[in-house]
C-alpha positions as CSV (number, residue, x, y, z in Angstrom):
1,X,0.0,0.0,0.0
2,X,2.7,2.5,1.0
3,X,4.9,1.5,-2.0
4,X,2.0,1.8,-4.4
5,X,1.2,5.3,-3.1
6,X,4.8,6.3,-3.6
7,X,4.8,5.0,-7.2
8,X,1.7,6.9,-8.0
9,X,2.9,10.1,-6.5
10,X,6.3,9.9,-8.3
11,X,4.5,9.4,-11.6
12,X,2.3,12.6,-11.3
13,X,5.1,14.6,-9.6
14,X,2.9,16.0,-6.8
15,X,3.8,16.5,-3.2
16,X,2.1,14.4,-0.6
17,X,0.9,15.3,2.9
18,X,2.9,13.1,5.3
19,X,4.1,13.0,8.8
20,X,7.9,13.4,9.2
21,X,8.2,9.7,10.3
22,X,6.5,8.7,7.0
23,X,8.7,10.9,5.0
24,X,11.8,9.4,6.5
25,X,10.6,5.8,6.0
26,X,9.6,6.5,2.4
27,X,13.1,7.9,1.7
28,X,14.6,4.7,3.2
29,X,12.4,2.6,0.9
30,X,13.5,4.7,-2.1
31,X,17.2,4.0,-1.0
32,X,16.5,0.3,-1.0
33,X,17.0,0.0,2.7
34,X,15.6,-3.4,3.9
35,X,17.3,-3.6,7.3
36,X,17.9,-1.1,10.1
37,X,20.2,-2.1,13.0
38,X,19.9,-0.8,16.6
39,X,18.1,-1.0,19.9
40,X,14.6,0.2,20.4
41,X,14.2,3.6,22.0
42,X,11.4,6.0,22.7
43,X,13.0,8.8,20.7
44,X,12.3,7.1,17.3
45,X,9.3,4.9,18.2
46,X,6.9,6.7,16.0
47,X,9.1,6.0,13.0
48,X,9.8,2.4,14.1
49,X,6.1,1.7,14.2
50,X,6.0,2.1,10.4
51,X,8.8,-0.4,9.6
52,X,6.8,-3.7,9.3
53,X,4.3,-2.1,7.0
54,X,7.1,-0.5,4.9
55,X,8.9,-3.9,4.6
56,X,11.9,-2.8,6.6
57,X,13.2,-5.3,9.1
58,X,14.5,-3.9,12.4
59,X,17.4,-5.9,13.8
60,X,17.6,-5.4,17.5
61,X,21.1,-6.0,19.0
62,X,22.3,-6.2,22.6
63,X,24.8,-3.3,22.3
64,X,24.7,-0.4,19.9
65,X,28.4,-0.8,19.0
66,X,27.4,-4.1,17.4
67,X,24.7,-2.4,15.3
68,X,27.2,-0.3,13.3
69,X,29.6,-3.2,12.9
70,X,26.7,-5.2,11.4
71,X,25.7,-2.4,9.1
72,X,29.4,-2.0,8.1
73,X,29.6,-5.6,6.9
74,X,26.1,-5.6,5.5
75,X,27.2,-2.7,3.2
76,X,30.5,-4.4,2.2
77,X,28.6,-7.5,1.1
78,X,25.5,-6.0,-0.4
79,X,26.7,-2.6,-1.7
80,X,23.7,-0.9,-0.1
81,X,24.5,1.7,2.6
82,X,23.8,0.3,6.1
83,X,21.5,2.2,8.4
84,X,21.7,2.3,12.2
85,X,19.7,4.0,14.9
86,X,19.6,4.3,18.7
87,X,18.1,6.2,21.6
88,X,19.4,9.8,21.9
89,X,22.3,10.2,24.2
90,X,23.8,6.8,25.3
91,X,22.3,4.8,22.5
92,X,24.0,6.9,19.9
93,X,27.3,7.4,21.9
94,X,27.5,3.6,22.2
95,X,28.1,3.6,18.4
96,X,31.2,5.8,18.5
97,X,33.7,3.0,18.1
98,X,31.9,1.1,15.4
99,X,31.1,4.3,13.4
100,X,34.8,5.3,13.7
101,X,35.8,1.9,12.4
102,X,33.4,2.2,9.4
103,X,34.8,5.7,8.7
104,X,38.3,4.3,8.4
105,X,37.0,1.4,6.4
106,X,35.4,3.8,3.9
107,X,32.0,2.1,4.3
108,X,28.9,4.1,3.3
109,X,26.5,4.2,6.2
110,X,23.8,6.5,7.6
111,X,23.5,6.9,11.4
112,X,20.0,8.1,12.2
113,X,20.7,10.1,15.4
114,X,17.7,11.2,17.4
115,X,18.7,14.0,19.7
116,X,17.1,16.0,22.5
117,X,13.9,17.7,21.7
118,X,14.0,21.3,20.4
119,X,12.3,22.8,23.5
120,X,15.0,21.4,25.8
121,X,18.2,21.5,23.8
122,X,21.0,22.9,25.9
123,X,19.4,22.2,29.3
124,X,21.4,19.0,29.9
125,X,18.2,17.1,30.1
126,X,17.7,13.4,30.4
127,X,19.8,11.5,27.8
128,X,21.1,14.7,26.2
129,X,24.5,14.8,24.4
130,X,25.9,17.0,21.7
131,X,26.0,14.1,19.3
132,X,26.9,16.2,16.3
133,X,30.1,17.4,17.9
134,X,31.0,13.9,19.1
135,X,30.6,12.4,15.6
136,X,32.1,15.3,13.5
137,X,35.6,13.8,13.4
138,X,34.6,10.2,12.7
139,X,32.1,10.7,9.9
140,X,32.2,12.2,6.5
141,X,29.6,14.7,7.4
142,X,27.0,15.5,10.1
143,X,23.6,16.6,8.7
144,X,21.2,18.4,11.1
145,X,17.5,18.5,10.6
146,X,16.5,22.0,11.5
147,X,12.7,21.9,10.7
148,X,10.2,19.1,10.2
149,X,9.7,20.0,6.5
150,X,13.4,19.2,5.9
151,X,13.5,15.6,7.2
152,X,13.4,13.9,3.7
153,X,15.7,16.5,2.1
154,X,18.3,16.1,4.9
155,X,18.2,12.3,4.7
156,X,18.7,12.4,1.0
157,X,21.8,14.6,1.6
158,X,23.1,12.0,4.2
159,X,22.8,9.2,1.6
160,X,24.3,11.3,-1.1
161,X,27.4,12.1,0.9
162,X,27.7,8.6,2.3
163,X,27.9,7.1,-1.2
164,X,30.0,9.9,-2.7
165,X,32.6,10.1,0.0
166,X,32.5,6.4,1.0
167,X,31.8,6.6,4.7
168,X,29.3,7.1,7.5
169,X,27.1,10.3,7.8
170,X,25.3,11.3,10.9
171,X,21.7,12.4,10.3
172,X,20.8,14.3,13.5
173,X,17.1,14.9,14.2
174,X,15.6,16.3,17.3
175,X,13.2,13.7,18.7
176,X,10.1,16.0,18.5
177,X,10.6,16.4,14.7
178,X,9.4,12.9,14.0
179,X,5.9,14.3,14.7
180,X,3.7,16.7,12.9
181,X,2.7,17.2,9.3
182,X,4.5,18.3,6.1
183,X,4.1,18.2,2.3
184,X,7.0,16.8,0.3
185,X,7.8,14.7,-2.7
186,X,9.7,11.4,-2.3
187,X,12.5,11.4,-4.9
188,X,14.3,8.5,-6.6
189,X,18.0,8.3,-5.7
190,X,18.9,9.0,-9.3
191,X,17.3,12.5,-8.9
192,X,19.7,13.6,-6.2
193,X,22.9,11.5,-6.4
194,X,25.2,9.8,-8.9
195,X,26.3,6.3,-8.1
196,X,29.0,6.0,-10.8
197,X,31.9,8.3,-11.3
198,X,33.9,8.8,-14.4
199,X,37.1,7.1,-15.5
200,X,39.5,9.9,-14.7
201,X,41.4,12.5,-16.8
202,X,42.0,11.0,-20.3
203,X,45.6,12.5,-20.3
204,X,46.4,10.8,-17.0
205,X,45.0,7.5,-18.4
206,X,47.3,7.9,-21.5
207,X,50.3,8.7,-19.2
208,X,49.5,5.6,-17.2
209,X,49.5,3.4,-20.2
210,X,52.8,4.9,-21.5
211,X,54.4,4.2,-18.1
212,X,53.2,0.6,-18.0
213,X,54.5,0.2,-21.6
214,X,58.0,1.3,-20.4
215,X,58.0,-0.8,-17.2
216,X,60.1,-3.9,-16.8
217,X,58.7,-5.2,-13.5
218,X,55.2,-3.7,-13.1
219,X,53.0,-4.9,-10.3
220,X,49.3,-4.3,-9.8
221,X,47.9,-3.6,-6.3
222,X,44.2,-4.2,-6.1
223,X,42.2,-2.8,-3.2
224,X,38.7,-2.4,-1.7
225,X,37.7,0.1,-4.4
226,X,38.0,-2.6,-7.0
227,X,35.7,-4.8,-5.0
228,X,33.1,-2.1,-4.5
229,X,33.1,-1.2,-8.2
230,X,32.9,-4.8,-9.3
231,X,36.1,-4.3,-11.3
232,X,38.1,-7.5,-10.6
233,X,37.4,-8.8,-14.1
234,X,38.9,-5.8,-15.9
235,X,41.9,-5.8,-13.5
236,X,42.4,-9.4,-14.5
237,X,42.4,-8.4,-18.2
238,X,45.1,-5.8,-17.6
239,X,47.2,-8.3,-15.7
240,X,46.8,-10.9,-18.3
241,X,47.5,-8.5,-21.2
242,X,50.9,-7.5,-19.8
243,X,51.6,-10.6,-17.6
244,X,51.6,-8.4,-14.4
245,X,51.6,-10.0,-11.0
246,X,48.7,-8.8,-8.8
247,X,48.9,-8.3,-5.1
248,X,45.9,-7.3,-2.9
249,X,45.9,-4.5,-0.3
250,X,46.0,-5.2,3.4
251,X,43.1,-7.3,4.6
252,X,41.3,-7.2,1.3
253,X,42.2,-10.7,0.2
254,X,39.1,-10.9,-1.9
255,X,40.2,-8.1,-4.2
256,X,41.7,-10.5,-6.7
257,X,41.0,-14.3,-7.1
258,X,43.7,-16.3,-5.2
259,X,43.6,-19.1,-7.8
260,X,44.5,-16.8,-10.7
261,X,48.0,-17.6,-12.0
262,X,49.2,-14.0,-11.6
263,X,47.9,-13.6,-8.0
264,X,50.6,-13.3,-5.4
265,X,48.4,-12.6,-2.3
266,X,48.1,-9.9,0.3
267,X,50.6,-7.3,1.5
268,X,50.6,-5.8,5.0
269,X,50.9,-7.3,8.4
270,X,51.1,-11.1,8.3
271,X,50.4,-11.1,4.5
272,X,52.1,-13.1,1.8
273,X,55.9,-13.2,1.3
274,X,55.3,-13.9,-2.3
275,X,53.5,-10.6,-2.7
276,X,56.1,-8.7,-0.7
277,X,59.1,-10.0,-2.6
278,X,57.3,-9.3,-5.9
279,X,56.3,-5.8,-4.9
280,X,59.9,-5.1,-3.6
281,X,61.2,-5.5,-7.2
282,X,58.6,-3.3,-8.9
283,X,59.6,-0.4,-11.0
284,X,55.9,0.6,-11.6
285,X,53.0,0.0,-9.3
286,X,49.5,0.3,-10.6
287,X,47.5,0.8,-7.4
288,X,43.8,0.6,-8.2
289,X,41.1,1.3,-5.6
290,X,43.5,1.6,-2.6
291,X,44.5,4.5,-0.5
292,X,47.9,2.9,0.2
293,X,47.5,3.2,3.9
294,X,50.5,3.7,6.1
295,X,49.9,0.6,8.3
296,X,49.0,-1.5,5.3
297,X,52.4,-0.9,3.7
298,X,54.7,-1.3,6.7
299,X,57.5,-3.8,6.6
300,X,56.6,-7.3,7.7
301,X,58.7,-10.5,8.4
302,X,61.6,-8.0,8.4
303,X,60.9,-7.4,4.7
304,X,60.9,-3.7,3.8
305,X,58.9,-4.6,0.7
306,X,57.1,-1.4,-0.4
307,X,59.4,0.0,-3.2
308,X,61.0,3.3,-2.6
309,X,62.0,4.1,-6.2
310,X,59.0,2.7,-8.1
311,X,56.7,5.0,-10.0
312,X,53.2,4.7,-8.6
313,X,50.0,5.1,-10.6
314,X,47.2,5.5,-8.1
315,X,43.6,5.2,-9.0
316,X,41.1,6.3,-6.3
317,X,37.6,7.6,-6.4
318,X,38.4,10.1,-3.5
319,X,40.8,12.9,-4.5
320,X,41.9,13.2,-0.8
321,X,43.5,9.8,-1.0
322,X,45.7,10.5,-4.0
323,X,49.4,10.8,-2.9
324,X,48.3,11.1,0.7
325,X,50.7,8.5,2.0
326,X,53.1,7.8,-0.9
327,X,54.3,10.1,-3.6
328,X,52.8,9.2,-7.0
329,X,53.9,9.6,-10.5
330,X,50.3,9.7,-11.9
331,X,47.1,10.2,-9.9
332,X,43.8,9.2,-11.5
333,X,40.6,10.4,-9.7
334,X,37.9,8.0,-10.9
335,X,35.9,4.9,-10.3
336,X,38.1,1.8,-10.1
337,X,36.3,-0.2,-12.7
338,X,35.8,2.6,-15.2
339,X,39.4,3.8,-14.9
340,X,40.7,0.2,-15.3
341,X,38.5,-0.2,-18.4
342,X,39.9,3.0,-19.9
343,X,43.5,1.8,-19.2
344,X,42.8,-1.6,-20.7
345,X,41.2,-0.2,-23.8
346,X,44.3,1.9,-24.5
347,X,46.6,-1.0,-23.6
348,X,44.9,-3.1,-26.3
349,X,45.4,-0.4,-28.9
350,X,49.0,0.5,-28.1
351,X,50.7,-2.5,-26.5
352,X,50.7,-6.0,-27.9
353,X,49.8,-8.8,-25.4
354,X,53.0,-9.8,-23.7
355,X,54.4,-13.1,-22.7
356,X,57.5,-13.3,-20.5
357,X,59.1,-15.3,-17.8
358,X,57.4,-13.6,-14.9
359,X,54.7,-16.2,-14.6
360,X,57.2,-18.8,-13.8
361,X,58.8,-16.6,-11.1
362,X,55.3,-15.9,-9.6
363,X,54.4,-19.6,-9.5
364,X,57.7,-20.4,-7.7
365,X,57.3,-17.7,-5.1
366,X,53.7,-18.7,-4.4
367,X,54.7,-22.4,-4.1
368,X,57.5,-21.6,-1.7
369,X,55.3,-19.4,0.5
370,X,52.5,-22.0,0.5
371,X,55.0,-24.7,1.6
372,X,56.3,-22.4,4.4
373,X,52.8,-21.8,5.6
374,X,52.0,-25.5,5.8
375,X,55.4,-26.2,7.5
376,X,54.6,-23.5,10.1
377,X,51.2,-25.0,10.7
378,X,52.4,-28.5,11.2
379,X,54.6,-27.6,14.1
380,X,53.1,-29.3,17.2
381,X,51.1,-27.1,19.5
382,X,49.6,-27.6,23.0
383,X,46.8,-28.4,22.4
384,X,46.6,-27.0,18.8
385,X,49.0,-24.8,16.9
386,X,46.8,-21.8,15.9
387,X,48.2,-21.9,12.4
388,X,47.2,-25.5,12.1
389,X,43.7,-24.6,13.2
390,X,43.6,-21.8,10.6
391,X,44.8,-24.2,7.9
392,X,42.2,-26.9,8.8
393,X,39.4,-24.4,9.0
394,X,40.1,-22.8,5.6
395,X,40.4,-26.3,4.0
396,X,37.0,-27.3,5.5
397,X,35.0,-24.2,4.4
398,X,33.1,-24.0,1.1
399,X,34.5,-21.7,-1.6
400,X,31.7,-19.1,-1.2
401,X,32.2,-18.6,2.5
402,X,32.3,-15.1,3.9
403,X,34.9,-14.7,6.6
404,X,35.1,-11.9,9.1
405,X,38.2,-11.3,11.1
406,X,38.8,-9.4,14.3
407,X,42.0,-7.8,15.6
408,X,44.5,-9.8,17.5
409,X,47.2,-12.4,17.2
410,X,45.3,-15.2,15.5
411,X,43.0,-12.9,13.5
412,X,46.0,-11.2,12.0
413,X,47.8,-14.5,11.3
414,X,44.7,-15.5,9.4
415,X,45.7,-12.9,6.8
416,X,48.3,-15.3,5.5
417,X,45.9,-18.3,5.2
418,X,42.7,-16.7,3.9
419,X,42.3,-17.2,0.1
420,X,39.2,-16.2,-1.8
421,X,38.1,-16.7,-5.4
422,X,35.0,-14.5,-5.1
423,X,34.6,-10.8,-4.1
424,X,32.8,-9.5,-1.0
425,X,34.0,-12.5,1.0
426,X,36.7,-11.0,3.3
427,X,35.3,-8.7,6.0
428,X,38.2,-7.5,8.2
429,X,38.4,-5.0,11.1
430,X,40.9,-2.9,9.0
431,X,42.9,0.0,10.3
432,X,40.8,1.3,13.2
433,X,41.8,-1.9,14.8
434,X,39.1,-2.4,17.4
435,X,38.4,-5.7,19.0
436,X,34.9,-7.0,19.0
437,X,34.3,-6.4,15.3
438,X,34.2,-9.8,13.7
439,X,31.1,-11.4,15.2
440,X,28.6,-8.6,14.7
441,X,30.1,-8.0,11.3
442,X,29.5,-11.6,10.5
443,X,25.9,-11.2,11.5
444,X,25.5,-8.3,9.2
445,X,27.2,-10.1,6.3
446,X,24.9,-13.1,6.8
447,X,21.8,-10.8,6.6
448,X,23.2,-9.4,3.4
449,X,23.8,-12.8,1.8
450,X,21.6,-15.4,3.6
451,X,22.6,-18.3,1.3
452,X,26.3,-18.1,1.9
453,X,28.1,-19.7,4.9
454,X,29.5,-17.0,7.2
455,X,32.3,-17.5,9.7
456,X,33.9,-15.2,12.2
457,X,37.5,-15.6,13.3
458,X,38.0,-14.2,16.8
459,X,40.4,-14.4,19.7
460,X,39.1,-15.2,23.1
461,X,39.8,-11.6,24.2
462,X,37.7,-10.0,21.5
463,X,35.1,-12.7,22.0
464,X,34.5,-11.3,25.5
465,X,33.4,-8.1,23.8
466,X,30.9,-9.7,21.4
467,X,29.6,-13.0,22.8
468,X,26.5,-11.2,24.1
469,X,25.3,-11.0,20.4
470,X,25.0,-14.8,20.3
471,X,21.5,-14.2,21.8
472,X,20.8,-11.8,18.9
473,X,21.9,-14.5,16.4
474,X,19.6,-17.1,18.1
475,X,16.7,-14.7,18.4
476,X,16.9,-13.6,14.8
477,X,18.0,-17.1,13.5
478,X,21.2,-15.9,11.9
479,X,23.4,-19.0,11.4
480,X,26.9,-17.5,11.8
481,X,29.7,-19.8,13.0
482,X,31.9,-18.1,15.6
483,X,35.4,-19.7,15.6
484,X,36.9,-18.6,18.9
485,X,40.6,-19.2,19.1
486,X,41.1,-19.6,22.8
487,X,44.7,-19.2,24.1
488,X,43.5,-17.6,27.4
489,X,45.3,-14.4,26.7
490,X,45.4,-11.1,24.8
491,X,48.1,-12.7,22.7
492,X,49.1,-9.8,20.5
493,X,49.9,-7.7,23.6
494,X,51.4,-10.7,25.3
495,X,53.9,-11.0,22.4
496,X,54.9,-7.4,23.0
497,X,55.5,-8.3,26.6
498,X,57.7,-11.2,25.5
499,X,59.8,-9.2,23.1
500,X,60.0,-5.9,24.9
501,X,59.2,-6.4,28.6
502,X,61.1,-9.6,29.6
503,X,58.0,-11.8,29.9
504,X,56.3,-9.5,32.5
505,X,52.7,-10.3,31.8
506,X,50.5,-7.6,33.1
507,X,46.8,-7.6,32.1
508,X,47.3,-10.0,29.2
509,X,46.2,-13.3,30.8
510,X,42.5,-14.1,30.6
511,X,40.2,-16.1,32.9
512,X,37.0,-16.8,31.1
513,X,33.9,-19.0,31.4
514,X,33.4,-22.1,29.3
515,X,32.4,-20.5,26.0
516,X,30.8,-23.7,24.8
517,X,28.5,-23.9,27.7
518,X,27.7,-20.2,27.5
519,X,26.8,-20.6,23.8
520,X,24.5,-23.5,24.6
521,X,22.8,-21.6,27.4
522,X,21.9,-18.9,24.9
523,X,20.4,-21.5,22.6
524,X,23.3,-21.8,20.1
525,X,25.3,-24.9,19.2
526,X,28.5,-25.1,21.2
527,X,31.6,-27.2,20.6
528,X,35.0,-27.4,22.3
529,X,37.8,-28.5,19.9
530,X,41.2,-29.7,21.3
531,X,42.4,-31.8,18.3
532,X,43.1,-30.2,14.8
533,X,41.6,-33.3,13.1
534,X,38.2,-32.5,14.7
535,X,37.9,-29.1,13.1
536,X,36.7,-30.2,9.6
537,X,34.2,-32.7,11.1
538,X,32.6,-30.0,13.4
539,X,32.5,-27.4,10.6
540,X,30.7,-29.8,8.3
541,X,28.2,-30.7,11.0
542,X,27.5,-27.1,11.8
543,X,27.1,-26.1,8.1
544,X,24.4,-28.8,7.7
545,X,22.5,-27.7,10.7
546,X,22.4,-24.0,9.7
547,X,22.1,-22.7,13.3
548,X,24.2,-20.2,15.2
549,X,27.2,-21.9,16.5
550,X,30.3,-21.3,18.7
551,X,33.5,-23.3,18.1
552,X,35.7,-23.0,21.2
553,X,39.1,-23.9,19.6
554,X,41.8,-24.4,22.2
555,X,45.1,-23.2,20.8
556,X,48.7,-22.8,22.0
557,X,49.3,-19.5,23.7
558,X,53.0,-19.7,23.2
559,X,53.0,-19.8,19.4
560,X,52.6,-16.1,18.8
561,X,52.8,-13.8,15.7
562,X,55.4,-11.0,15.5
563,X,54.4,-7.7,17.2
564,X,51.8,-5.5,15.5
565,X,53.7,-2.3,16.0
566,X,57.4,-2.8,15.8
567,X,57.5,0.7,14.3
568,X,56.0,2.1,17.5
569,X,57.7,0.2,20.3
570,X,61.1,0.6,21.9
571,X,63.1,-1.3,24.5
572,X,62.2,0.0,28.0
573,X,64.6,2.3,29.7
574,X,64.2,3.4,33.3
575,X,65.8,6.4,35.0
576,X,64.4,6.4,38.5
577,X,66.2,4.0,40.9
578,X,63.0,2.3,42.0
579,X,62.4,1.2,38.4
580,X,66.0,0.3,37.4
581,X,65.3,-3.4,37.6
582,X,62.9,-3.0,34.8
583,X,65.4,-1.5,32.4
584,X,66.2,-3.7,29.4
585,X,69.9,-3.5,30.1
586,X,69.3,-5.3,33.4
587,X,67.7,-8.4,31.8
588,X,69.4,-11.6,32.8
589,X,71.5,-9.9,35.5
């Protein structure tokens, strides 16, 4: 009924008499929003009452931080901007961490932010906070509704900026402005925003092709922008035309198919040595859809792989990202797919298809790295080497599985083992680096693609921040598999204490309940795994049951990955006498 009225109104072009709540909901419908994530609150209840009739599913979570993580992953898988909402004050401020994470992940999102009513703004009333000021630095924009007649217009602006600048936008609306009456026309998104950008400056495209023609060891670096633009196929064509190896940017292992002969894997922390050694030799880097983040290009395994002398061609939809972290020879502001198509078209015309010996070298490096990964995994652990658990898990999962990863020792090590042949499969916490991301993100990913298996890889520390959402998964029948790698520690920080603080473990050991029994008490499936051979059997069993499940995988806490931040840590020196025994020069004395 509502949709029919909207269609008729759009056809005749007349304004309709609506309440503000109706105008907001109709705008959400026009934007193809089918799910909204949050916790029920009185501030937006008038709008919430319309959701079932409008065909919008409200996904109630147990903590608002989870809502924005769910929306973040939902967007990465579906391509539709996620929408979150909460009670004014604490409900919205609970989202700060997850909205900041989405902002650094460049994920379009709209945060519907009810605020204190207009008659009481500034009186420090019940649940009042200056939400606009709080969110200004962690969103692409904050849009304030100043009058009830502007509710639809401001929401359209929020979606326009979210998609255009690739990030979250706060839509702040005083809670009394959901009520009343207005006249407005509900517009189609094509009337107020453009989803596809151009392919960049033609001169820059020509310069890029000329540079690739001259290059002896070009390398392609494919990033999240390629995934979002559905541009992997054309990147493959460029690679195949010139026989160029392709690496993927940090924690975007789905940005190029791992089974492609020219794929060398991910760069960044705990990435692929094959990718790093290949990139180290590059004289030209074609970086498509990546901002070349500082953390994502740091040395790893003591390999300073990002080339200092290579000429960089950077393609990014956001002009703010061009040459932001690395000097570039050619910057192309454009859609990753469209720009890649323009490059490929000129390559076909000006450069014959090449065949050289690089394919052999790529294959050898990949084989060597794969053998090293397996050798590392087969080292005995007590009870299970975490690398072995990762290896067995990835072997057991179907090809179309979506995998979310958290932050921490095991989650980061997974970067080396996760291989994808399809896009929108790898949902990582990325550079904001907050724990507690993976499980709610997996829930959002599952809602975006219900037919795909979805697995979250989480350490036991991060699990303590997200296990409450198992009850959400059970309540909403979301069959995500949580793989909790339990080493009874904050292992990434424990590794720092091993390497820099003489094994003084302060705050890094964890005492926790039996996660298996906790899961069962919430109504989910629960398994404790203490043998690597049992992982595949349990995974297959859970996949058949299609129910929320928690796999409590007991892993060795002494088999730790290198420190996250070798660039930011130093050996401890102590100047006061009372602390002299903690100075690194006193170790072993």
